[in-house]
C-alpha positions in Angstrom: -37.7 78.6 -47.4 -34.3 80.1 -46.9 -33.9 83.6 -48.4 -30.8 84.9 -50.1 -29.7 87.2 -47.2 -30.1 84.2 -44.8 -28.0 82.1 -47.1 -25.3 84.8 -47.4 -25.2 85.1 -43.6 -24.9 81.3 -43.1 -22.2 81.2 -45.7 -20.2 84.0 -44.1 -20.6 82.5 -40.7 -19.3 79.1 -41.7 -16.3 80.5 -43.5 -15.6 82.7 -40.5 -15.9 79.7 -38.2 -13.4 77.7 -40.3 -10.9 80.6 -40.5 -11.2 81.1 -36.7 -10.4 77.4 -36.1 -7.5 77.7 -38.5 -6.2 80.7 -36.6 -6.6 78.8 -33.3 -4.6 75.9 -34.6 -1.8 78.2 -35.9 -1.7 79.9 -32.5 -1.5 76.6 -30.7 1.4 75.7 -33.1 3.6 78.2 -31.2 3.3 76.0 -28.1 6.0 73.4 -29.1 8.8 75.8 -29.9 8.1 78.0 -26.9 7.9 74.9 -24.6 11.2 73.5 -26.1 12.9 76.7 -25.0 11.6 76.3 -21.5 12.4 72.7 -20.9 16.0 73.5 -19.9 14.7 76.1 -17.3 11.9 74.2 -15.5 9.9 70.9 -15.4 7.4 70.3 -18.2 4.5 69.6 -15.7 5.2 73.0 -14.0 5.1 74.7 -17.4 1.6 73.4 -18.0 0.4 74.3 -14.5 1.7 77.9 -14.5 0.5 78.8 -18.0 -3.0 77.7 -17.0 -2.8 79.4 -13.6 -1.7 82.7 -15.1 -4.4 82.5 -17.7 -7.0 81.9 -15.1 -5.8 84.9 -13.0 -5.9 87.2 -16.0 -9.4 86.1 -16.9 -10.5 86.6 -13.2 -9.0 90.1 -13.0 -10.7 91.0 -16.3 -14.0 89.8 -15.0 -13.7 91.7 -11.8 -12.9 94.9 -13.6 -15.2 94.7 -16.6 -17.6 91.8 -16.6 -18.9 90.6 -13.3 -21.3 88.2 -15.0 -18.3 86.0 -15.8 -18.7 84.6 -12.3 -22.5 84.1 -12.5 -23.1 80.5 -13.7 -25.8 78.0 -12.9 -25.1 74.7 -11.3 -25.1 72.8 -14.5 -22.4 75.1 -15.9 -20.2 74.6 -12.9 -20.6 70.9 -13.1 -20.2 70.5 -16.9 -17.6 73.1 -17.7 -15.9 73.7 -14.3 -15.6 70.1 -13.2 -15.9 68.2 -16.5 -14.0 70.7 -18.7 -11.5 71.3 -15.9 -10.8 67.5 -15.7 -10.2 67.5 -19.5 -7.8 70.4 -19.2 -5.9 68.7 -16.4 -5.8 65.4 -18.2 -4.4 66.9 -21.3 -1.7 68.9 -19.6 -0.4 65.8 -17.6 -1.0 63.1 -20.3 0.7 65.1 -23.1 3.9 65.4 -21.0 3.9 61.7 -20.5 3.5 61.2 -24.2 6.5 63.5 -25.0 8.6 61.8 -22.4 7.6 58.3 -23.6 7.6 58.5 -27.4 9.2 61.9 -28.1 7.7 65.1 -29.5 7.0 63.7 -32.9 5.3 60.6 -31.6 3.3 62.5 -29.1 2.0 65.0 -31.7 1.1 62.1 -34.1 -0.9 60.4 -31.3 -2.6 63.6 -30.3 -3.9 64.3 -33.8 -5.9 61.1 -33.9 -8.4 63.6 -32.3 -10.1 64.8 -35.4 -11.3 61.2 -36.2 -12.4 60.8 -32.6 -14.3 64.2 -32.8 -16.0 63.2 -36.1 -17.3 59.9 -34.6 -18.2 61.2 -31.1 -19.9 64.3 -32.6 -22.2 61.9 -34.5 -23.0 59.9 -31.4 -23.3 62.7 -28.8 -24.3 65.8 -30.8 -26.0 64.1 -33.7 -23.8 66.0 -36.2 -23.6 64.6 -39.7 -20.8 62.0 -40.2 -20.3 62.5 -43.9 -17.8 60.5 -46.0 -16.1 63.8 -46.9 -15.6 64.8 -43.3 -14.3 61.4 -42.3 -11.9 61.2 -45.2 -10.6 64.7 -44.6 -10.0 63.8 -40.9 -8.1 60.7 -41.9 -6.0 62.5 -44.6 -5.1 65.3 -42.2 -4.2 62.8 -39.4 -2.0 60.8 -41.8 -0.4 64.0 -43.0 0.4 65.1 -39.4 1.9 61.7 -38.6 4.2 62.0 -41.7 5.1 65.7 -40.9 6.1 65.2 -37.3 7.8 61.9 -37.8 9.7 63.2 -40.9 11.4 66.0 -39.0 14.2 66.1 -36.4 13.4 67.4 -32.9 15.8 69.7 -31.1 15.5 69.8 -27.3 14.1 66.2 -27.0 13.7 65.1 -23.4 16.5 62.9 -22.1 14.4 61.1 -19.5 12.0 58.7 -21.2 9.2 56.9 -19.5 8.9 54.1 -22.0 6.9 53.5 -25.1 3.8 52.1 -23.2 3.5 55.1 -21.0 4.0 57.4 -24.1 1.3 55.7 -26.2 -1.1 55.8 -23.3 -0.4 59.5 -22.6 -0.7 60.3 -26.3 -4.1 58.6 -26.7 -5.4 60.1 -23.4 -4.3 63.6 -24.6 -6.2 63.0 -27.9 -9.3 61.8 -26.0 -9.2 64.9 -23.7 -8.7 67.2 -26.8 -11.7 65.6 -28.5 -13.8 65.9 -25.3 -12.9 69.5 -24.9 -14.0 70.2 -28.5 -17.4 68.4 -28.0 -17.9 70.2 -24.6 -17.2 73.6 -26.2 -19.6 72.8 -29.0 -22.4 72.3 -26.4 -21.4 74.9 -23.8 -20.1 77.9 -25.7 -23.6 78.8 -27.2 -25.1 78.6 -23.7 -22.4 80.3 -21.6 -20.2 82.3 -23.9 -16.6 81.6 -25.0 -14.9 83.7 -22.2 -17.0 82.1 -19.4 -16.4 78.6 -20.7 -12.6 79.2 -20.9 -12.6 80.7 -17.4 -14.5 77.8 -15.9 -12.5 75.0 -17.5 -9.2 76.8 -16.7 -10.3 77.3 -13.1 -11.3 73.7 -12.7 -8.2 72.5 -14.5 -5.8 74.4 -12.2 -7.5 73.1 -9.1 -7.4 69.5 -10.3 -3.8 69.7 -11.6 -2.6 71.2 -8.4 -4.1 68.4 -6.4 -3.0 65.6 -8.7 0.6 66.8 -9.3 1.1 67.4 -5.5 -0.2 64.0 -4.6 1.9 62.3 -7.2 5.1 64.0 -5.9 5.4 66.5 -8.8 4.3 69.7 -7.0 4.5 72.6 -9.4 7.5 74.9 -8.9 7.5 78.6 -9.9 9.5 79.7 -12.9 13.1 80.2 -11.6 14.1 83.2 -13.7 12.9 86.3 -15.6 13.4 84.4 -18.8 11.3 81.5 -17.6 8.5 83.9 -16.5 8.6 85.5 -19.9 8.3 82.2 -21.7 5.4 81.1 -19.5 3.7 84.4 -20.1 4.1 84.0 -23.8 2.5 80.5 -23.7 -0.3 81.9 -21.6 -1.1 84.7 -24.0 -1.0 82.4 -27.0 -2.0 78.8 -26.3 -4.2 79.4 -23.2 -6.0 82.7 -24.0 -5.9 83.6 -27.7 -6.0 80.1 -29.2 -8.9 78.9 -27.0 -11.0 82.1 -27.5 -10.5 81.7 -31.3 -11.4 78.0 -31.2 -14.5 78.6 -29.0 -15.6 81.3 -31.4 -15.2 78.8 -34.3 -17.3 76.0 -32.7 -20.0 78.6 -32.2 -20.3 78.9 -36.0 -19.4 75.5 -37.4 -19.7 71.9 -36.2 -17.1 70.2 -34.0 -15.7 67.9 -36.7 -14.7 70.5 -39.3 -13.4 72.7 -36.5 -11.1 69.9 -35.3 -9.8 69.3 -38.8 -9.0 73.0 -39.3 -7.2 73.2 -36.0 -5.0 70.4 -37.1 -2.8 73.0 -38.8 -1.2 73.3 -35.3 1.7 70.8 -35.8 2.4 72.1 -39.2 3.0 75.6 -37.9 5.0 74.1 -35.0 7.2 72.2 -37.5 7.8 75.3 -39.7 8.7 77.3 -36.6 11.1 74.5 -35.5 12.7 74.5 -38.9 13.3 78.3 -38.6 14.2 78.6 -34.9 16.1 75.4 -34.2 17.5 74.5 -37.6 15.5 71.3 -37.7 15.2 69.2 -40.9 12.2 67.9 -42.8 12.5 64.7 -44.8 10.8 63.9 -48.1 8.0 62.0 -46.2 7.7 65.0 -43.8 7.3 67.3 -46.8 4.6 65.0 -48.2 2.8 65.0 -44.9 2.9 68.8 -44.8 1.3 69.0 -48.2 -1.4 66.5 -47.1 -2.3 68.6 -44.0 -2.4 71.8 -46.0 -4.5 70.1 -48.7 -6.8 68.5 -46.2 -7.4 71.8 -44.3 -7.9 73.7 -47.6 -10.4 71.1 -48.8 -12.2 71.4 -45.5 -12.4 75.1 -45.9 -13.9 74.7 -49.4 -16.4 72.1 -48.1 -17.6 74.3 -45.3 -17.9 77.3 -47.7 -20.0 75.1 -50.0 -22.2 73.9 -47.1 -22.8 77.5 -46.0 -23.9 78.3 -49.5 -26.7 75.8 -49.5 
């Protein structure tokens, strides 16, 4: 029988997990505006490579100075997180750039955020998490809201070179699949290896795989060409690579993958609001409706997790 203190602890943990996932999504939301400012300075694929590389180096230096156990991982950890997680990181970084170039920033974001539905379904199959009607409906509402939000706004700094709708759709769906896979992998691996170690291993694997793939495909990463470019990449590293991932991994340690994915879907809403403020972009009536749907869906998810924690 569950005691009152245990119930309170469970409730607090679930609420904290949801708020951590929400914070991760908000931090990820800075990625679009910061990247938009960098597109005129360096290739998009190089941005992805360098932000992950700098993040990996920072984690390695921190481990050497303060926590040597960061490098002590069993064979299963290297295979699952280093190789598997690294592949997912590399796939996301490359696929999402194809999505942006093929269907634009709005279309790419809408395709990416089919991920909460994928997470809800795959978590049921792979992790045996409950696929409740509430969770599925919240994921669908939030996904629809994101689509309206990003398609209802204008996008400054849109890429001139387009790869075609087919490549864009494929890239968007692959980025969503890799995002879903990373969420499920974190749900399994973080309780076993810790958030920082998981982030280090997948970043290390991702940078090796990205370096090989980009070089072989004729898009070898080029260093940031100026101090402004280095500063922009450093900002992306601190936010979207280090802070956001650590917040998200801390979240999936406390709540299931499906509600964590729904909470993190606040990302494009934050990105849209920042774009409105920084680039004088507009939001149509449908975009405003979508914004309300996402905020409402995320808030309902928060209340649902708080209720679950109280049982």
